[in-house]
C-alpha positions as CSV (number, residue, x, y, z in Angstrom):
1,M,7.0,-18.5,11.1
2,W,4.9,-20.9,12.8
3,W,3.3,-22.8,9.7
4,G,2.7,-26.6,8.8
5,K,4.4,-29.1,11.0
6,H,6.6,-26.3,12.7
7,Q,4.5,-25.3,15.4
8,P,5.0,-24.0,18.9
9,A,5.4,-26.5,22.0
10,T,2.3,-27.1,24.2
11,P,2.1,-24.5,26.8
12,P,2.3,-25.7,30.5
13,P,-0.9,-25.4,32.7
14,P,-1.6,-21.8,34.1
15,A,-0.5,-21.5,37.7
16,T,-3.3,-22.0,40.5
17,G,-2.0,-19.0,42.3
18,G,-3.4,-16.5,39.7
19,G,-1.1,-13.9,38.1
20,R,-0.9,-12.6,34.7
21,P,-1.9,-14.7,31.7
22,R,0.5,-16.3,29.4
23,V,1.3,-14.0,26.2
24,R,4.1,-15.7,24.6
25,V,4.2,-18.9,23.1
26,C,6.7,-21.8,23.9
27,R,9.3,-23.1,21.8
28,D,12.3,-25.8,22.3
29,A,14.8,-28.0,20.3
30,A,11.9,-29.7,18.8
31,H,9.4,-26.8,18.3
32,R,11.1,-24.1,16.3
33,P,9.6,-21.6,13.6
34,I,10.6,-22.0,9.8
35,S,12.4,-19.1,8.2
36,V,10.3,-17.5,5.3
37,R,13.2,-18.5,2.8
38,A,12.9,-22.1,3.7
39,L,9.2,-21.9,3.8
40,A,9.3,-20.5,0.3
41,Q,11.5,-23.7,-0.9
42,A,9.4,-26.0,0.7
43,L,6.4,-25.0,-1.2
44,P,5.3,-27.1,-4.5
45,A,5.7,-25.6,-7.8
46,R,1.9,-25.8,-8.2
47,A,1.6,-23.1,-5.2
48,Y,3.2,-20.3,-7.2
49,R,0.8,-18.7,-9.7
50,T,1.2,-15.9,-12.3
51,I,-0.9,-12.9,-11.3
52,T,-1.7,-9.7,-13.4
53,W,-2.3,-6.9,-10.6
54,R,-2.8,-4.0,-13.1
55,Q,-2.5,-2.5,-16.5
56,G,1.0,-0.5,-17.2
57,S,1.9,2.2,-19.5
58,A,3.3,-0.2,-22.0
59,E,1.9,-3.9,-21.1
60,P,0.2,-5.5,-18.1
61,L,1.9,-6.0,-15.1
62,S,2.3,-9.5,-13.6
63,G,4.7,-11.7,-11.3
64,R,4.8,-15.3,-10.0
65,F,3.4,-15.5,-6.3
66,A,2.6,-18.0,-3.6
67,R,0.5,-17.3,-0.6
68,V,0.1,-19.4,2.8
69,R,-1.6,-18.8,6.1
70,V,1.2,-18.4,8.5
71,V,1.3,-17.1,12.1
72,A,4.5,-14.6,12.8
73,A,7.1,-16.1,15.4
74,H,8.8,-12.6,16.2
75,D,9.3,-12.3,19.7
76,D,7.4,-15.4,20.5
77,R,4.2,-13.5,20.7
78,D,0.7,-15.3,20.6
79,R,-0.5,-13.8,17.3
80,A,-3.4,-14.5,15.0
81,P,-3.0,-15.9,11.5
82,E,-2.1,-13.9,8.7
83,W,-1.0,-14.0,5.0
84,L,2.6,-14.7,3.7
85,V,2.9,-13.6,0.3
86,I,5.9,-14.8,-1.7
87,E,7.0,-13.2,-5.2
88,W,9.6,-15.6,-6.8
89,P,10.1,-14.8,-10.7
90,G,10.6,-17.7,-12.9
91,G,14.1,-18.6,-13.5
92,D,15.3,-17.0,-10.5
93,A,17.4,-18.9,-7.8
94,E,15.6,-17.3,-4.6
95,P,12.3,-15.3,-4.0
96,L,12.3,-11.7,-4.7
97,R,10.1,-10.3,-1.8
98,Y,7.9,-11.3,1.2
99,W,5.1,-9.4,2.3
100,L,2.9,-10.3,5.9
101,S,-0.9,-9.0,5.4
102,T,-3.7,-9.2,7.6
103,L,-6.3,-9.1,5.1
104,P,-9.1,-11.5,5.7
105,K,-9.2,-15.2,4.9
106,A,-11.6,-14.9,2.3
107,T,-9.5,-12.3,0.2
108,T,-9.0,-13.5,-3.4
109,F,-5.3,-13.7,-4.5
110,K,-5.6,-11.3,-7.2
111,A,-7.0,-8.7,-4.6
112,L,-4.2,-9.6,-2.2
113,V,-1.5,-9.1,-4.7
114,G,-3.2,-5.9,-6.0
115,T,-3.3,-4.5,-2.6
116,I,0.3,-5.1,-1.8
117,K,1.4,-3.8,-5.4
118,G,-0.5,-0.5,-4.7
119,R,2.4,0.7,-2.4
120,W,3.8,2.4,-5.5
121,R,0.6,4.7,-6.4
122,I,0.6,5.7,-2.7
123,E,4.0,6.7,-3.0
124,R,3.6,8.6,-6.2
125,D,0.4,10.1,-4.8
126,Y,2.3,11.3,-1.6
127,L,5.4,12.6,-3.9
128,E,3.0,14.9,-6.0
129,L,1.2,15.9,-3.0
130,K,4.3,17.2,-1.5
131,Q,5.9,18.7,-4.6
132,E,3.1,19.9,-6.6
133,L,0.3,20.7,-3.8
134,G,2.5,22.0,-1.0
135,L,1.5,19.1,1.8
136,G,5.0,19.6,3.1
137,H,5.0,23.4,3.3
138,Y,3.1,23.3,6.6
139,E,5.0,24.9,9.7
140,G,2.4,24.9,12.4
141,R,2.6,23.0,15.7
142,N,-1.0,21.6,16.1
143,W,-2.8,18.8,14.9
144,R,-5.8,20.7,13.8
145,G,-4.0,23.0,11.5
146,F,-2.2,20.0,9.8
147,H,-5.6,18.3,9.6
148,H,-7.0,21.2,7.7
149,H,-3.8,21.7,5.7
150,A,-3.8,18.2,4.4
151,S,-7.4,18.2,3.9
152,L,-7.0,21.0,1.3
153,C,-4.3,19.6,-0.2
154,I,-5.9,16.2,-0.8
155,A,-9.0,17.9,-2.0
156,A,-7.1,19.9,-4.8
157,Y,-5.3,16.6,-5.7
158,G,-8.7,14.8,-6.0
159,F,-9.9,17.8,-8.2
160,L,-6.7,17.6,-10.6
161,T,-6.7,13.9,-10.7
162,L,-10.3,14.0,-11.8
163,E,-9.4,16.6,-14.6
164,R,-6.5,14.6,-15.8
165,L,-8.5,11.4,-15.9
166,R,-11.2,13.5,-18.0
167,G,-8.4,14.7,-20.3
168,S,-7.3,11.4,-21.1
169,K,-10.5,10.5,-22.9
170,K,-11.3,14.0,-24.2
171,P,-9.6,17.6,-24.4
172,C,-10.5,19.5,-21.0
173,T,-13.1,22.1,-21.5
174,I,-12.3,24.7,-18.7
175,Q,-11.6,27.8,-20.7
176,G,-10.1,25.6,-23.4
177,A,-6.9,25.1,-21.1
178,C,-5.1,22.6,-19.3
179,R,-5.0,20.2,-22.2
180,T,-1.9,18.0,-20.5
181,R,-2.5,15.0,-18.6
182,R,0.4,16.0,-16.1
183,L,-0.5,17.9,-12.8
184,P,0.2,21.6,-13.4
185,P,3.1,22.6,-10.8
186,A,2.0,24.9,-8.1
187,W,4.3,27.7,-9.1
188,G,2.5,27.5,-12.8
189,W,-1.0,27.7,-11.8
190,G,-0.9,31.5,-12.5
191,R,-0.3,30.7,-16.2
192,C,-3.2,28.3,-16.6
193,S,-6.3,30.1,-17.8
194,A,-8.6,27.8,-16.0
195,I,-7.4,29.7,-12.8
196,N,-8.2,33.1,-11.9
197,R,-5.9,34.8,-9.6
198,S,-7.3,38.0,-7.5
199,R,-6.0,39.4,-4.1
200,S,-9.2,38.3,-2.3
201,R,-9.2,34.7,-3.8
202,P,-5.8,33.9,-4.8
203,Y,-6.8,30.5,-6.3
204,T,-10.3,30.2,-7.9
205,F,-11.1,27.4,-9.9
206,V,-13.5,28.3,-12.9
207,S,-16.1,25.8,-13.6
208,P,-16.8,25.3,-17.4
209,A,-19.4,27.5,-19.1
């Protein structure tokens, strides 16, 4: 990482004969990047803050984080500054995780951590889309067919998620059924009285009366 006093060397003047512009930064013995581990250890203790990113099932989820603006030094490419987020739990000998983020500089610390930690929800949604709603059942060979299939799966998942959120506050009123907060499995939809099955429309959602 290029950070603080660890900066690339001054590039030589461009050639007068033309040619392609320089796309790599210069490094030498006196100008070398710093590793993320060394950077995390160089930060003062006041740079680390305890951030709570969301409410868990039992208690709020929180951790100890620091963030700094850095420039990635990979492949010596000339890059724009981005966020380096470091998670270092109190009492641990070394940092636990590192992330690079291209979110704007004005992003708040809590929003930055919340976005990073949103990966768990994305993976959970993707898993439910594949296992419960058949996202992985597509066997076509063109983009339009897959796009239509994925759109229908996502629309169905949005509907079921909305019903699950409604059920967390009060019992579901759809035909007096589906009183569980868990998504019904795809193979079990026919047993749910909120869904009528017919030859012409195998999956028809019935709105409340």
